Every structure is written in structure tokens, then in C-alpha cells.
ZAVEX-30015 format. One record per residue (C-alpha): x, y, z; residue number from 1. Coordinates in pm, 1 decimal. Example, Ala and Ser with C-alpha at 12.3 -4.5 7.8 and 13.67 -1.06 7.14 Angstrom:
REC        u        v        w num
REC   1230.0   -450.0    780.0   1
REC   1367.0   -106.0    714.0   2
END
This chain:
REC        u        v        w num
REC  -1473.6  -1159.7  -2002.6   1
REC  -1118.4  -1013.6  -2055.1   2
REC  -1043.7   -693.0  -1839.8   3
REC   -953.4   -363.8  -1998.3   4
REC   -620.1   -205.1  -1908.0   5
REC   -531.6    145.0  -1956.0   6
REC   -205.6    177.2  -2143.6   7
REC    -48.2    503.4  -2252.0   8
REC   -378.8    682.8  -2336.3   9
REC   -609.0    386.2  -2465.9  10
REC   -798.1    105.4  -2301.9  11
REC   -704.2   -237.2  -2449.5  12
REC   -778.2   -600.8  -2377.8  13
REC   -538.3   -738.6  -2115.3  14
REC   -401.7   -999.3  -2365.7  15
REC   -276.9   -726.0  -2579.8  16
REC    -41.2   -602.9  -2314.0  17
REC    304.9   -748.1  -2369.7  18
REC    627.2   -718.7  -2165.2  19
REC    883.5   -478.8  -2262.6  20
REC   1227.2   -638.0  -2258.8  21
REC   1384.9   -295.2  -2298.9  22
REC   1176.4   -139.0  -2026.1  23
REC   1385.0      0.5  -1747.9  24
REC   1139.8   -121.4  -1492.0  25
REC   1222.1   -472.5  -1628.1  26
REC   1597.2   -411.8  -1663.2  27
REC   1664.4   -213.2  -1362.5  28
REC   1356.3   -184.1  -1143.2  29
REC   1324.1    180.0  -1237.3  30
REC    955.4    241.7  -1197.0  31
REC    685.3    348.3   -951.7  32
REC    346.9    193.1   -868.3  33
REC     42.9    258.9   -645.7  34
REC   -205.7      9.3   -534.2  35
REC   -544.4    139.2   -414.5  36
REC   -886.0     16.4   -329.8  37
REC  -1209.1    112.4   -458.3  38
REC  -1526.6     90.3   -250.0  39
REC  -1873.0    126.5   -394.3  40
REC  -1725.2    264.6   -727.8  41
REC  -1521.4    522.1   -547.5  42
REC  -1144.4    549.5   -444.5  43
REC  -1147.7    699.1   -109.3  44
REC   -777.0    793.2    -82.4  45
REC   -694.9    848.2   -451.7  46
REC   -552.7   1207.0   -389.2  47
REC   -318.6   1073.8   -112.9  48
REC   -198.4    797.6   -360.1  49
REC   -143.7   1044.0   -637.6  50
REC     45.5   1273.8   -417.2  51
REC    291.6    986.2   -312.4  52
REC    315.0    893.8   -688.5  53
REC    400.0   1247.9   -795.3  54
REC    648.2   1264.8   -513.4  55
REC    813.3    961.4   -648.7  56
REC    825.5   1103.5   -993.4  57
REC   1010.0   1394.4   -847.1  58
REC   1266.5   1173.7   -688.9  59
REC   1322.4    959.1   -990.0  60
REC   1280.5   1262.2  -1233.7  61
REC   1011.0   1105.4  -1418.2  62
REC    765.4   1309.7  -1623.6  63
REC    417.2   1216.3  -1747.4  64
REC    269.5   1357.4  -2065.5  65
REC    -67.8   1400.0  -1900.5  66
REC   -194.7   1607.4  -1614.0  67
REC   -276.3   1498.4  -1270.9  68
REC   -648.0   1550.6  -1357.0  69
REC   -634.6   1350.9  -1660.3  70
REC   -468.8   1069.8  -1473.9  71
REC   -746.9   1076.3  -1219.6  72
REC   -994.9   1047.5  -1499.2  73
REC   -798.3    755.4  -1659.7  74
REC   -812.0    567.8  -1325.8  75
REC  -1184.2    607.1  -1280.4  76
REC  -1250.6    526.8  -1648.8  77
REC  -1051.7    190.6  -1606.9  78
REC  -1251.8    122.2  -1298.1  79
REC  -1596.3    184.6  -1454.1  80
REC  -1527.4     28.7  -1809.6  81
REC  -1445.7   -284.1  -1627.3  82
REC  -1775.0   -267.7  -1454.2  83
REC  -1633.7   -287.3  -1098.0  84
REC  -1733.4   -119.1   -782.3  85
REC  -1521.7   -288.5   -512.3  86
REC  -1189.3   -324.9   -671.0  87
REC   -804.9   -365.1   -661.5  88
REC   -633.0    -95.2   -878.0  89
REC   -269.8    -61.6   -968.7  90
REC   -104.5    246.3  -1146.4  91
REC    233.9    164.6  -1282.8  92
REC    488.1    408.7  -1427.6  93
REC    792.0    279.2  -1600.8  94
REC   1054.1    454.4  -1796.5  95
REC   1144.9    334.3  -2134.2  96
REC   1507.8    257.1  -2210.1  97
REC   1725.7    414.4  -2491.8  98
REC   1896.1    106.6  -2592.8  99
REC   2048.0   -205.2  -2417.1 100
REC   2388.7   -135.8  -2250.5 101
REC   2316.2    241.2  -2238.0 102
REC   2234.6    363.0  -1884.4 103
REC   2102.0    691.0  -2003.6 104
REC   1718.3    664.1  -1998.2 105
REC   1468.6    752.7  -2258.4 106
REC   1240.3   1033.5  -2132.4 107
REC    918.9    840.2  -2239.6 108
REC    726.3    702.8  -1955.2 109
REC    488.4    414.6  -1988.2 110
REC    154.6    448.1  -1792.2 111
REC    -45.9    144.1  -1717.8 112
REC   -362.2    108.7  -1502.6 113
REC   -545.5   -207.7  -1434.3 114
REC   -841.5   -285.3  -1220.9 115
REC   -959.0   -628.6  -1099.7 116
REC  -1211.8   -754.7   -840.7 117
REC  -1129.1   -706.3   -489.4 118
REC   -922.0  -1014.7   -373.8 119
REC  -1084.3  -1235.0   -111.1 120
REC   -979.5  -1133.4    236.9 121
REC   -999.8  -1390.2    504.7 122
REC  -1269.3  -1313.9    768.5 123
REC  -1079.7  -1526.7   1008.3 124
REC   -777.5  -1305.2   1004.0 125
REC   -991.5  -1015.2   1112.6 126
REC  -1184.6  -1208.5   1379.5 127
REC   -878.8  -1387.9   1525.5 128
REC   -584.4  -1168.1   1410.3 129
REC   -290.7  -1239.1   1188.1 130
REC     60.8  -1391.5   1281.4 131
REC    392.0  -1261.7   1190.9 132
REC    759.1  -1345.4   1214.6 133
REC   1047.9  -1095.4   1257.0 134
REC   1308.3  -1166.6    989.6 135
REC   1681.6  -1146.0   1066.5 136
REC   1794.2  -1210.0    709.6 137
REC   1665.3   -915.1    541.5 138
REC   1713.8   -546.4    662.9 139
REC   1581.3   -216.6    565.7 140
REC   1828.5     74.6    520.2 141
REC   1646.5    406.6    563.5 142
REC   1714.8    627.6    248.3 143
REC   1511.7    843.1     11.1 144
REC   1382.2    531.4   -169.8 145
REC   1203.0    423.2    134.0 146
REC    964.7    720.4     72.9 147
REC    829.8    588.2   -245.9 148
REC    684.6    266.8   -394.6 149
REC    931.9    152.3   -655.7 150
REC    901.6   -157.6   -889.5 151
REC   1207.2   -276.0   -745.0 152
REC   1012.8   -507.6   -503.8 153
REC   1240.4   -800.9   -448.5 154
REC   1291.2   -732.5    -77.2 155
REC    918.7   -724.4    -22.1 156
REC    852.5  -1040.1   -229.8 157
REC   1134.7  -1245.7    -70.8 158
REC    998.1  -1136.8    273.3 159
REC    650.9  -1259.0    182.8 160
REC    772.2  -1590.2     62.8 161
REC    982.8  -1636.1    380.0 162
REC    682.0  -1570.0    601.3 163
REC    479.6  -1804.1    406.0 164
REC    741.2  -2083.0    420.0 165
REC    745.5  -2014.7    805.3 166
REC    367.1  -2070.8    831.8 167
REC    284.7  -1717.7    921.3 168
REC     77.7  -1442.9    753.9 169
REC    331.0  -1164.2    743.1 170
REC    695.8  -1080.3    791.1 171
REC    821.8   -794.2   1001.3 172
REC   1149.6   -630.0    894.7 173
REC   1406.8   -453.2   1100.2 174
REC   1670.5   -186.5   1007.0 175
REC   2035.3   -168.9   1092.9 176
REC   1958.2    -37.0   1444.3 177
REC   1740.0   -349.7   1517.2 178
REC   1415.2   -139.8   1518.2 179
REC   1121.7   -301.1   1381.7 180
REC   1023.2   -102.2   1079.4 181
REC    731.4   -258.5    888.6 182
REC    585.8   -567.2    731.5 183
REC    658.3   -701.2    387.1 184
REC    383.5   -493.4    242.2 185
REC    220.4   -337.7    552.1 186
REC    286.5    -66.4    815.2 187
REC    305.3   -174.1   1174.1 188
REC    153.0    -29.1   1498.2 189
REC    160.8   -150.6   1853.6 190
REC    -78.5    -43.7   2146.4 191
REC    119.0    -33.6   2472.3 192
REC   -179.7      7.4   2699.7 193
REC   -163.4    380.5   2694.5 194
REC   -105.0    480.8   2334.1 195
REC    -55.3    361.1   1976.2 196
REC    299.8    353.4   1851.6 197
REC    421.7    332.1   1496.9 198
REC    782.7    360.1   1372.5 199
REC    894.7    695.8   1247.7 200
REC    979.6    762.6    872.0 201
REC   1330.6    810.4    976.3 202
REC   1348.1    433.1   1074.6 203
REC   1273.0    344.0    706.9 204
REC    890.5    251.7    682.3 205
REC    708.9    355.6    357.4 206
REC    490.2    637.4    433.7 207
REC    165.4    447.5    393.3 208
REC   -159.2    596.0    304.4 209
REC   -342.0    394.7    566.2 210
REC    -75.7    457.6    817.5 211
REC   -120.2    830.0    771.7 212
REC   -494.5    801.7    792.1 213
REC   -472.6    614.3   1117.2 214
REC   -238.9    871.9   1247.9 215
REC   -487.3   1153.4   1146.1 216
REC   -800.4    963.9   1290.5 217
REC   -603.2    927.4   1635.0 218
REC   -540.9   1295.8   1641.3 219
REC   -892.8   1392.6   1538.7 220
REC  -1048.5   1149.5   1794.6 221
REC   -803.4   1239.7   2070.4 222
REC   -647.7    882.9   2086.8 223
REC   -285.1    900.2   2200.0 224
REC    -61.5    800.9   1921.2 225
REC    312.1    852.4   1865.6 226
REC    569.8    794.6   1600.4 227
REC    862.7    619.5   1787.8 228
REC   1105.0    360.8   1731.0 229
REC    981.6     -2.5   1823.9 230
REC   1229.2   -267.0   1950.2 231
REC   1156.0   -640.2   2013.2 232
REC   1154.3   -551.4   2373.1 233
REC    847.9   -346.3   2325.3 234
REC    655.1   -641.5   2193.2 235
REC    669.8   -810.0   2535.5 236
REC    452.8   -532.4   2683.6 237
REC    232.3   -449.1   2388.2 238
REC   -131.7   -511.2   2447.0 239
REC   -245.3   -503.6   2078.3 240
REC    -79.5   -464.4   1738.0 241
REC   -210.1   -398.2   1384.5 242
REC    -87.4   -403.4   1023.2 243
REC   -209.7   -137.0    778.0 244
REC   -230.5   -107.0    408.4 245
REC   -474.3     16.2    130.1 246
REC   -622.7   -332.3     34.5 247
REC   -634.4   -503.4    385.3 248
REC   -695.6   -173.0    559.1 249
REC   -654.5   -231.5    942.1 250
REC   -557.2   -584.0   1013.5 251
REC   -531.4   -720.9   1360.3 252
REC   -205.2   -878.4   1452.9 253
REC   -212.1  -1104.6   1752.5 254
REC     99.6  -1339.6   1726.1 255
REC    462.6  -1249.0   1656.5 256
REC    735.6  -1511.0   1656.1 257
REC    477.0  -1762.5   1804.8 258
REC    413.8  -1543.8   2109.2 259
REC     63.9  -1381.2   2173.9 260
REC     31.4  -1003.7   2170.7 261
REC   -151.2   -924.4   2500.3 262
REC   -424.1  -1185.7   2547.3 263
REC   -386.2  -1303.5   2185.0 264
REC   -726.8  -1172.8   2095.5 265
REC   -835.8   -885.1   1875.6 266
REC   -843.1   -593.6   2114.9 267
REC  -1091.2   -295.2   2188.3 268
REC   -861.1    -34.5   2072.2 269
REC   -813.6   -221.2   1749.4 270
REC  -1173.8   -240.5   1686.3 271
REC  -1224.8    123.6   1762.6 272
REC   -965.1    215.5   1500.2 273
REC  -1137.8    -13.0   1243.1 274
REC  -1472.7    159.3   1317.7 275
REC  -1327.8    494.2   1274.0 276
REC  -1158.7    393.5    959.8 277
REC  -1494.3    256.0    799.3 278
REC  -1671.6    578.2    905.8 279
REC  -1403.9    772.0    740.0 280
REC  -1445.5    584.8    412.7 281
REC  -1827.6    605.1    427.2 282
REC  -1799.8    990.0    472.1 283
REC  -1578.3   1015.5    165.4 284
REC  -1818.0    800.4    -37.6 285
REC  -2113.8   1017.2     58.0 286
REC  -1945.2   1334.1    -37.6 287
REC  -1811.9   1206.2   -372.1 288
REC  -1937.5   1348.5   -707.6 289
REC  -1896.1   1088.2   -975.5 290
REC  -1996.8   1353.3  -1235.6 291
REC  -1687.3   1528.7  -1193.7 292
REC  -1525.9   1260.8  -1411.9 293
REC  -1790.3   1275.5  -1681.7 294
REC  -1860.0    899.3  -1639.4 295
REC  -2196.5    741.7  -1528.4 296
REC  -2206.7    523.9  -1228.5 297
REC  -2339.8    191.7  -1332.0 298
REC  -2645.6     37.3  -1154.7 299
END
């Protein structure tokens, strides 16, 4: 069955969506997006995703014709009308163009939401850990655009392709100061034997939703954790490492540049964070009121 996509106020069949040659997201990469995960018909971190999306709208001076509450309803409507419980969702905002050759934008913003079954996640990656390579060819330059998820995604896509061509699961990117910043689509943490460390936002990583949740869980559970620059030298003493994002959640990382992190196995501290994260999601699910959106949860 064809999936239903929310586009500018209506749900339509996916084959009815066409590309917009005049869209500024297509022409210039001027757009925003959020990817989020639904669990048991609920989006545990929806509010955090929308806060980042609206922050991006402020930076790019984009304006939606609907309220935040109506946007939340549209997202849940798209999820439920596609009869999905565990799902991958993407919200995309793209500004229309006035006409070709004119850099002044149209104030109209296209809003598109789609939901699809949650992609298969390899159990082996979680039981044995992922591998990564530090790329030298691509650098992150910290600026205001690092704070938001734009549709200008070429650096990320090329990094992913280079990682795959190298036979590893993920790429790690550095900034101009040679500090390791993040993966191609995931935030990065190491455990040095005493505390978890993740690069500060001033180094250029995206302020990831799962990244922030891990920081908050560490604070809540008195697990030492610090935002601090990570260099290649730190990897030689790291005992554990993880990658985080909204779809893969907390992914163990056990090999970088062909070298094992610690003993090369998924560590106790990693498993503890994974358990705390699952508990946090379950708590949010149990306190969720689906009637708020005036949609019936399907059986």
C-alpha cells in the first residue's frame, strides 16, 4: 500500500509528491529537517525535535503558517494514518523561490511530513559494536549553521559514502583545530575510564537530541560526564565509545581506524547508558496521552 505524506495541510499518496525545481531547498539547500523515531505509536522526544526545528526557523528567518500545536497534530496524524507504531519520521521545511535567478526568497514555506517503517538495525552492531574511520579530507567549521539540521547535507552524505567505501560503519569528522567533532550523522562520546566525554558545541557538533538526553541521564544518575574537546590522542586511552542519534539511539563503537577501543568489546558503561535510555523512553511512553491529539490509537 502506498504511504500517505502530509504536504502543506493535506495527506496525499506518496506518488503524488513531485519535486520542485524552483524550491530553494533544491536550488540552494535552504531548508530544515528533523528525523525522529516513534516507539509504540509515540514520539518520545518530539518536543526536543520541534524546539530545534523552531530554532532553525529563527536562524533562517522562516515562518510557518501553522502553530506548533497544529504541527504536532500533523506529525501524529501522519504516523497514525499510515498505521505505524514503530517508525521513522521526517519533517522537512523548504522555502519556495520567487523566480529563477532571483536570490530574494518567496516567504511561502513548504511543509512535508512522511512516516515509514523503522529501518532494520543490525543486532550485530549492538552486540559487537560499530567501526569508524577518521576522515582527513572533510572538515567541520564551527558556525551558527552547525546548530541546526539543514537540507544542505552534502558533507554528511559524502562522509557516509567514504566510510562505506573504506569498509567501516561510520565516519568521524574533525574541525580545523584537529579535534574530533562527530560522525557523519551521529554524535560521539568516549569513556576514559573515569567519565564520559563528548565534544562541546563550540567545536561544531550538531546539538543532537540523543546527545542531550545522554548528558541529562548522566547528570540525573550521577555518572561523570563532561563536554570537552576530543583529540586523536584521547582515543588511545579511551575504554569505551558510543555514537548517538534519534534512530540508532546509543550505538556502541568498538573500532576506530582499525584499532580497538579498550578491549574491543561493548563495555559495561555503554550498556548502562543503553538501559537508562530505554527506561527513559518507557517512562515517556507510559505518561503519554494519545487523546490529546484527538486521534485513536489503533489496536
